[in-house]
N, C-alpha and C positions, 0 to 999 in steps of 0.2 A: 882927769883927776886920777891920781894913783891908787893902786889898791889899797895901800897902807891907810890912806884917807878915808876909805869906805868903811873902815872897821870901827866899831865903837871904841871910845876911849876907855882905857881901864886904868884905874889908880892901883898903885902897888905900894906895898908895905913890907919892911924886913920883919923877921921874927923878933929882933930886939925892939923895934918899934911897937909890934903887936904886944909884947910881953909888958912894955911899958904903959900901955893904955889901961887906965882903970875904969871900972864901971861894967855895964852889962854888954859884953861883946858877944856876937853871934857867929861862932866859928863852925863853918860847914865844910867837913871833909868829903871830898868828891872820889876818894880811892873806892877800890872793891872792898868787900867785906873782909876777905882773908887778910889784906894789907892792914886794915883797921884792927884786926885782932892782934896782930903782931906789935904794933906800937902806935900811939896816936897823942897827939897834944891833949893835955888835960882840958877838958871842957869842950872838946869838939865834937860836933854831931855828924853822924854818918849820913850822907845822901850821895851814893854813887852817881857818877857823871851821868850815865845813861838814865837815871831816873829823874835827873833835873828837870827836864822839859814837862814830865807829868806833875811834878811838885809845884809848879809855877803858881797855880791857884790856891796852894796852901801857904805860900811864903808871906810873911807879914810885909806890907809895903812900905811901912814907916820905919823899918829898921834897915841900919846898914849891915852887909853881911861881909865877913871876912872868909875867903874861900881858900882851903888848903888841899894839897895833895901830896904826892911823894917829893916833887922837886919844883912845881910851879907851872908845868905845862898843862895839865888837865884842868887845873884851877883857873889859868888864863881862858881856856875854852869856856868854861862855866861862866866866868865873869862876862866875857863877850857876850854870850847868850843871854844872861840875866840882864845885863844892862841895855842891851838891845830891847828887852822887854819892859825897860823903865824901873828896873831896880837899881839900888846902888850897893854894889859889890866892889870888893878890893881883893885883889890877888896877893897872896903871901909869898914873897920871893924866897925860893929855896925849900919851901914846903915843910914836911914833916921831917926830912932828912936834916935840914937846917935847925929846926926846932930842937930834935933830939941832940944834935951835935953841940948845941949851945948849952945843953944841960938843964933845959926847962922841964918842968913837970910834965910827966907822960903817964898814960895808963896802958895796960897790956891785957891780953886774955879777953874772957867773955864780955861781950856788949851789955851795958847796964841799960835799963829802960830810958834813962835821961840822956843817952848817948845816941839815940836814933832820931833822926828828924820828925819822922811821922809818928 
């Protein structure tokens, strides 16, 4: 069996597809806090990648998560980890860079209480 087949399958979505989804989506941003302060997709909640394993017990099991980072690499790592733990997470291709470049709503500056996962 190849190494590629050993990894959990991760669904991916573009920023355009994410923007088109209506309803209550949970976007988790796994970048570092300083990156989140600079620019973040509106509605994203900060949960740095290194804190994801500690947060597993706090994550709602019934929801699908959309995981975003800067470009899609760290979010893929987070998705692989979460999916291996039985969660339904989707990687956002292109990350915050693509979101911002597409002109979608962003926030800057101080983190609001509703933008922190914990």
